[in-house]
C-alpha positions in Angstrom: 0.5 -25.0 21.1 -2.2 -27.0 22.8 -1.9 -30.9 23.1 -4.6 -31.2 20.7 -2.9 -29.1 18.2 0.4 -31.1 18.7 -1.5 -34.2 17.9 -2.6 -32.7 14.7 0.6 -31.4 13.5 2.0 -34.9 14.1 -0.9 -36.7 12.4 -0.6 -34.3 9.4 3.2 -34.8 9.1 2.5 -38.4 8.8 0.3 -37.9 5.5 1.9 -38.1 2.4 3.1 -34.5 1.3 1.9 -32.6 -1.8 5.2 -32.8 -3.3 5.2 -36.6 -3.1 1.9 -36.6 -5.2 3.0 -34.0 -7.5 0.0 -32.1 -7.8 -2.5 -29.7 -6.3 -5.1 -32.3 -6.4 -2.9 -34.4 -4.2 -2.5 -31.6 -1.7 -6.3 -31.1 -1.8 -7.0 -34.7 -1.2 -4.5 -34.9 1.7 -6.1 -32.0 3.6 -9.4 -33.5 3.1 -8.3 -36.7 4.7 -6.8 -34.8 7.6 -10.1 -32.8 8.1 -12.0 -36.2 7.8 -9.6 -37.7 10.5 -9.9 -34.9 13.1 -12.6 -32.5 12.5 -15.6 -34.0 10.4 -17.3 -35.7 13.4 -17.2 -32.5 15.5 -18.5 -30.2 12.8 -21.5 -32.9 12.2 -22.2 -33.2 16.0 -22.5 -29.2 16.2 -26.2 -28.5 16.4 -26.8 -25.3 18.1 -25.3 -22.0 17.1 -23.1 -21.7 20.1 -21.9 -25.3 19.3 -21.2 -24.6 15.6 -19.3 -21.2 16.7 -17.3 -23.3 19.3 -16.2 -25.7 16.6 -15.5 -22.8 14.1 -13.0 -21.3 16.7 -11.4 -24.8 16.8 -10.9 -24.7 13.1 -9.3 -21.1 13.0 -6.9 -22.4 15.5 -6.1 -25.2 13.4 -5.6 -22.9 10.3 -3.2 -20.8 12.3 -1.2 -23.7 13.1 -1.0 -25.1 9.6 0.5 -22.2 7.7 2.7 -24.5 6.1 -0.2 -26.5 4.4 -2.1 -24.1 2.4 -4.6 -26.7 1.1 -5.5 -27.4 4.6 -5.7 -23.7 5.6 -8.1 -23.2 2.7 -10.2 -26.1 3.9 -10.5 -25.2 7.4 -11.1 -21.5 6.7 -13.9 -22.3 4.5 -15.5 -24.7 7.2 -15.2 -22.2 9.9 -16.8 -19.4 7.9 -19.8 -21.7 6.9 -20.3 -22.7 10.4 -19.9 -19.3 12.1 -21.1 -16.7 9.6 -24.8 -17.0 9.9 -25.1 -15.9 13.4 -24.0 -12.6 15.1 -22.2 -14.7 17.8 -20.1 -16.2 15.2 -19.4 -13.1 13.0 -15.9 -12.3 14.5 -14.8 -16.1 14.1 -16.2 -16.1 10.5 -14.5 -12.7 9.7 -11.1 -14.0 11.1 -11.3 -17.2 9.2 -11.4 -15.2 5.9 -8.7 -12.9 7.0 -6.4 -15.8 7.5 -7.3 -17.2 4.1 -6.7 -13.8 2.4 -3.2 -13.8 4.1 -2.2 -17.3 3.5 -3.3 -18.1 0.0 -2.9 -15.4 -2.8 -5.1 -17.3 -5.2 -8.0 -17.3 -2.6 -7.7 -13.5 -2.0 -10.4 -12.4 -4.2 -13.1 -14.8 -3.1 -12.2 -14.7 0.6 -12.3 -10.8 0.3 -15.9 -11.0 -1.1 -17.2 -13.4 1.5 -15.6 -11.1 4.1 -17.2 -8.0 2.3 -20.7 -9.8 2.3 -20.2 -10.6 5.9 -19.2 -7.1 7.0 -22.2 -5.7 5.0 -24.5 -8.0 7.1 -23.0 -6.9 10.0 -23.3 -3.3 9.4 -26.8 -3.4 8.6 -27.5 -5.4 11.8 -25.8 -3.0 14.1 -26.5 0.5 15.2 -24.8 3.9 16.5 -21.0 3.6 16.8 -20.8 -0.3 16.2 -22.4 0.5 12.8 -19.6 3.1 11.9 -16.9 0.7 13.3 -17.9 -2.1 10.9 -18.8 0.2 8.4 -14.9 1.2 8.6 -14.1 -2.4 8.4 -16.0 -2.7 5.2 -14.7 0.4 3.7 -10.9 -0.6 4.3 -11.5 -4.0 2.7 -13.0 -2.6 -0.5 -10.4 0.2 -0.8 -7.9 -2.7 -1.0 -9.8 -4.3 -3.5 -10.4 -1.0 -5.6 -6.6 -0.5 -5.6 -6.2 -3.8 -7.1 -8.4 -3.6 -9.9 -7.0 -0.1 -10.7 -3.6 -1.5 -10.7 -4.6 -4.0 -13.2 -6.1 -1.5 -15.3 -10.0 -2.2 -14.9 -11.6 1.1 -14.4 -15.1 0.1 -14.9 -14.6 -2.4 -11.9 -12.9 0.1 -9.8 -15.8 2.5 -10.2 -18.3 -0.2 -9.2 -16.2 -0.9 -6.1 -16.2 2.8 -5.2 -19.9 3.0 -5.4 -20.1 0.2 -2.9 -17.4 2.1 -0.7 -19.6 5.4 -0.9 -22.9 3.4 0.1 -21.2 2.0 2.9 -19.7 5.2 4.1 -23.3 6.9 3.9 -25.1 4.0 5.7 -22.3 3.8 8.5 -22.4 7.6 8.9 -18.6 7.4 8.1 -16.7 10.7 9.0 -14.7 10.1 5.6 -17.7 10.2 3.4 -16.7 13.3 1.6 -13.0 12.2 1.1 -14.5 8.7 -0.4 -17.0 10.6 -2.8 -13.8 12.3 -4.2 -12.1 8.9 -4.7 -15.2 7.9 -6.5 -15.1 10.9 -8.6 -11.5 10.2 -9.6 -12.4 6.4 -10.5 -15.3 7.8 -12.7 -12.6 10.4 -14.2 -10.3 7.3 -14.9 -13.3 5.5 -16.7 -14.1 8.5 -18.6 -10.4 8.8 -19.8 -10.2 5.1 -20.7 -13.4 5.4 -22.8 -12.0 8.7 -24.4 -8.7 6.8 -25.1 -11.0 4.4 -27.3 -12.6 7.0 -29.0 -9.1 8.9 -29.7 -7.6 5.6 -31.1 -10.5 5.3 -33.6 -9.6 8.7 -34.9 -6.0 7.8 -35.4 -7.1 4.7 -37.2 -9.1 7.1 -39.7 -6.3 9.5 -39.9 -2.7 9.0 -38.9 -2.1 12.7 -39.4 -4.7 13.6 -36.4 -1.9 15.3 -34.5 -4.3 16.7 -31.8 -5.7 13.1 -31.1 -2.2 11.9 -30.6 -1.3 14.6 -28.2 -4.6 14.3 -26.2 -4.0 10.5 -26.1 -0.4 10.9 -24.8 -1.5 13.2 -22.0 -4.2 11.0 -21.0 -2.0 8.1 -20.8 0.7 10.0 -19.0 -1.2 11.9 -16.6 -5.0 10.4 -16.2 -3.8 6.9 -16.3 -0.1 6.9 -15.3 1.0 4.7 -17.8 4.1 6.6 -19.3 4.8 3.4 -21.3 1.7 3.7 -23.6 2.0 7.5 -23.6 5.5 7.1 -25.3 3.8 5.0 -28.2 1.7 8.1 -29.3 4.1 11.0 -28.1 6.1 11.0 -31.6 2.9 11.3 -33.7 1.8 14.5 -32.2 4.2 16.7 -34.0 5.4 18.2 -30.5 9.2 18.1 -30.1 9.1 18.4 -26.3 6.4 15.9 -26.1 8.1 13.4 -28.4 11.5 13.8 -26.6 10.5 14.0 -22.9 7.5 11.2 -22.7 9.8 8.3 -23.7 12.2 9.6 -21.0 9.8 9.7 -18.3 9.0 6.2 -19.1 12.7 5.0 -18.5 14.1 3.5 -15.2 15.3 6.7 -13.4 18.7 5.2 -12.6 19.4 5.6 -16.3 18.6 9.1 -16.5 21.0 11.7 -15.7 20.8 14.9 -13.6 20.2 17.5 -16.4 17.6 15.6 -18.3 15.9 14.8 -14.7 15.7 18.4 -14.0 14.1 19.1 -17.4 11.5 16.5 -16.9 10.8 17.6 -13.4 10.0 21.3 -14.5 8.2 20.0 -17.4 5.8 18.1 -15.2 5.5 20.9 -12.8 4.5 23.2 -15.6 2.0 20.4 -16.6 0.5 20.6 -13.2 -0.4 24.1 -13.6 -3.6 23.3 -15.7 -6.2 20.8 -16.4 -8.4 18.9 -13.8 -7.4 18.1 -10.3 -6.4 14.3 -11.0 -4.2 15.1 -13.9 -2.7 18.1 -12.0 -2.1 15.9 -9.0 -0.4 13.2 -11.2 1.9 15.7 -12.9 3.0 17.4 -9.5 3.6 14.0 -8.3 5.9 13.1 -11.3 7.5 16.4 -10.7 8.3 15.7 -7.3 9.6 12.3 -8.1 12.1 13.8 -10.7 13.2 16.5 -8.5 14.1 13.9 -5.7 16.1 12.0 -8.4 18.1 15.1 -9.4 18.9 15.9 -5.7 20.2 12.2 -5.4 22.6 13.0 -8.4 23.3 16.6 -7.7 25.4 16.6 -4.5 26.7 20.2 -4.9 25.4 22.7 -2.3 24.6 25.4 -4.9 21.7 27.6 -5.9 20.5 24.7 -8.3 20.0 22.5 -5.5 18.4 25.0 -3.4 15.8 26.0 -5.9 14.9 22.4 -6.3 14.8 21.6 -2.3 12.4 24.6 -2.0 10.4 23.7 -4.9 9.8 20.2 -3.4 8.5 22.0 -0.2 5.8 23.9 -2.5 4.9 20.8 -4.2 4.3 19.0 -1.0 1.9 21.8 0.1 0.1 21.5 -3.1 -0.1 17.8 -3.0 -1.4 17.9 0.8 -4.4 19.9 -0.4 -5.3 17.7 -3.0 -4.3 14.3 -1.0 -7.2 12.2 -1.9 -6.7 12.8 -5.5 -2.8 12.6 -5.3 -3.2 9.2 -3.8 -5.0 8.1 -6.8 -2.5 9.3 -9.1 0.8 8.4 -7.7 3.3 6.9 -9.9 2.4 3.7 -11.4 5.9 2.6 -12.3 6.0 0.1 -9.3 3.1 -2.0 -8.6 2.2 -1.4 -4.8 -0.7 -3.1 -3.4 -1.8 -1.8 -0.1 -3.4 -4.2 2.5 -4.3 -1.4 4.7 -5.7 2.0 3.8 -3.0 4.5 2.7 -3.5 7.0 -0.2 0.1 7.7 -0.4 1.6 4.3 -0.5 2.8 4.2 -4.2 4.3 7.8 -3.9 6.1 6.9 -0.8 7.8 3.7 -2.3 8.6 5.7 -5.6 10.5 8.4 -3.3 12.4 5.8 -1.6 13.2 3.8 -4.8 14.6 7.1 -6.1 17.5 6.8 -3.4 18.1 3.1 -3.9 19.2 1.4 -7.0 18.1 -2.1 -5.9 14.4 -0.9 -4.8 14.3 0.7 -8.2 15.1 -2.5 -9.9 12.5 -4.6 -7.9 10.0 -6.2 -10.4 6.7 -7.7 -9.4 4.0 -6.9 -6.8 5.3 -4.8 -3.8 2.9 -4.8 -0.8 2.2 -2.2 2.0 1.6 -4.6 4.9 1.1 -1.8 7.4 1.4 1.7 8.3 2.0 3.4 11.8 0.8 7.2 12.5 3.6 8.4 14.9 0.9 8.9 17.4 0.3 5.2 17.6 4.0 4.4 18.5 5.2 4.4 22.1 7.5 7.4 22.8 9.6 8.8 25.5 9.0 12.4 24.5 7.3 14.8 21.9 3.9 15.8 21.3 1.4 15.9 18.2 1.4 18.8 16.5 0.1 20.2 12.9 2.8 20.2 10.5 2.4 21.3 6.8 2.8 18.6 4.3 2.3 15.4 6.6 0.2 12.4 5.6 -1.2 11.8 9.2 -3.5 14.2 10.8 -0.8 15.0 13.7 2.9 14.1 13.4 4.6 13.9 16.7 7.2 16.7 17.0 10.0 16.8 19.7 13.5 15.7 20.7 15.6 13.3 22.9 19.1 12.3 23.6 18.5 8.6 23.2 15.2 6.7 22.0 12.3 9.0 21.2 10.3 6.5 19.6 9.6 2.7 19.8 7.4 -0.2 19.3 4.9 -1.7 18.3 6.2 -5.3 18.6 4.9 -6.6 15.1 4.8 -10.0 13.9 7.0 -10.7 10.5 6.9 -13.7 8.6 10.0 -14.9 6.5 10.7 -12.7 3.5 12.3 -9.4 2.3 11.1 -6.0 3.6 11.7 -2.5 3.6 10.7 -0.3 6.6 10.3 3.4 5.7 10.4 6.4 8.1 8.8 9.6 7.0 10.3 12.3 9.0 11.7 15.9 9.0 13.9 18.1 11.0 12.3 21.5 12.5 15.4 23.3 11.4 18.1 23.2 8.8 20.7 20.6 9.7 24.3 20.0 8.3 26.6 17.1 8.7 26.3 13.3 8.9 24.5 10.9 11.2 21.9 13.2 12.0 19.6 10.6 13.5 19.6 6.8 13.8 16.5 5.0 12.4 16.4 1.1 13.3 14.4 -2.0 13.3 15.0 -4.0 16.8 14.4 -7.2 18.2 14.5 -7.8 22.0 16.4 -4.5 22.1 18.8 -5.2 19.6 19.4 -3.6 16.1 18.6 -6.0 13.4 19.0 -3.2 10.5 19.3 0.5 10.7 20.4 3.8 9.0 22.2 7.1 10.1 20.9 9.8 7.4 23.2 12.6 6.8 22.2 16.0 5.5 22.7 15.3 2.0 20.1 12.5 2.2 17.3 15.0 3.3 14.8 17.2 1.6 15.4 20.8 2.7 12.6 22.2 4.9 10.4 19.3 3.8 9.5 15.7 4.6 12.0 12.8 3.9 11.2 9.3 3.4 14.2 6.7 4.2 13.9 3.0 3.6 15.6 0.6 6.0 16.0 -2.7 4.2 15.1 -5.7 6.2 15.5 -9.6 5.7 13.5 -12.0 7.9 14.7 -15.5 7.9 12.2 -16.8 10.4 9.0 -15.7 12.0 9.7 -13.2 15.0 8.5 -9.8 16.3 10.0 -6.6 15.6 9.9 -2.9 16.6 10.8 0.5 14.8 12.8 2.8 16.8 14.1 6.6 16.1 17.0 8.2 17.9 17.0 12.0 17.0 20.4 13.0 18.6 18.9 15.8 20.5 17.8 17.4 17.4 14.0 18.8 17.2 12.4 16.2 14.7 8.9 15.3 13.3 7.9 11.7 12.7 4.9 11.5 10.4 4.4 7.7 9.8 6.3 4.5 9.6 5.5 2.2 6.5 6.2 -1.7 6.5 6.6 -2.8 2.7 7.1 -6.4 1.6 9.0 -7.1 -1.5 8.4 -9.7 -4.1 
C-alpha cells in the first residue's frame, strides 16, 4: 500500500461509520466527505485527457483499497469512469472501474454492467482487426452473463433482446463463435415463444377445465422448454395422463428425498422424452435424465447389471449432449440458481451433478455463483498432453499420468466466503478400489481442502465431476492440484463456485 493510500485509510477510519449513522444515506454522505477531502481538488485540477486518466487511475487504486466501504467504492468507481471513458487512453481504466463496482456492490451490478457494455461497444467500433475481435469478445462475455441473469429471472423477452446484441457484436467483431451464439439466440427465441404459448394455453384452460390436451402441453412446456418442474406439477394432474400426473411432481422434489427405484423410473422417462421434439426440449430431457441416473448411482452401490446399464447410458447421454452443447447449456436444470460471471454453458449442469452427490450442496438456497472456470490446458502441469476426448466441455482436455502432482496452479485470489471447487475428469480405463487419485486446493504448497475419490464415485467410462468444499476466512491466493497416482487420467476443467 502506498503512503498516500495509508493516509487515505486512516482518514476514512476516523470518519463516523455507516453503522453509527444507521442508514445508507449516512454511508453515502460519509463517502462524499472522504472524497471531497482527498480527491475533489485533484479531479477539478485535471484538464487534459492525460491528466484526467491519471486521476482516474488514482481513484481506481483508492477503490481497490476501500473494499470494506461499499459507498466509497461506488463513488470512486463512478468518478473514475466519468473521467476516463471518453478517450481511448482511458478506456482500460474506465473498464476496470466498472468491473470493480460490479464485483463489490451487488445492487450496482446492472447499471455498472450497462456502462461497461456501452464502453466495450465504443471500443469495438473504434478498433480494427484482432483488437476488434478481442474487444468484441469482452462485450460478448459480459452480455452472456446478463442474458443468463434475466433468463434465470424468467424474463424471456429481455433475454432475446440481449442475445440479439450478442449476435450483433459477434458479427461486427467477426467472432469465431458467431454460429454458436446464433444458436443461443434461437434458443432464447424458442423460450419466448414457449412463454407466449403458455399464456395461450392458460386461457384455454380458463375457458374449459376439461381441455386435457392444453394441460398436457402446458405441463411439458414448463417441464422441458422452461425448466420449471414446480410449475409443470400444477398442471400435470389435469392432463388425464397417469404417468405425467405421477412423475412430474416427483421430478420437482428434492433429489435427496427420492429413493433409487423412482429415481431410475424418472431417469428412463426423461430419456424417452428426449427422443422426440425440438432440440431445446430434447436437450432439457436428456440433461434431466442424466441427473436422475447419477442420483440412482449415488444410492445403488451394488455392482450389478442395473448399475452397469445406467453407467453406460450416462456415457451415451454425454455423447448426445456434447453434440448439442450450446442448447444443452440453455436447458440445464434450473433447480439451482447458478449465475455465471464467466462464460460457461454447462455451469448449471455441473453444479446439479455435484449436488446429487452431496446432501449439503443439494440443500443450498439462494444464488450460486460460478466465479471462474479453468480449462486443463490453462493449468500448469508436469506431464500430459492435450487430446480430443468424447464428452468433454473444453476443446482439448489434457491426458496423462504421474506419480506425484500432474496439475497445479494458477494461484487465484479468493475473498472470504464459502466455495466448492469442482474437478471434471475421467480415467482412461476402468478402475477399481479406493483413493484412485487426489484432488486438492492448496496454499503455499499445503493442502487446505482435498478429496480422494474411489471407484464407487465415478461414472464408468465417462466424465465425473467431484466437488471440494472450501471455506475461506481471509483473503488469500490458492491453487488447484491433481495427483493421478500413476493412473492414466484426463482432466477437462476446474470450476470455482461461490456459495450463498
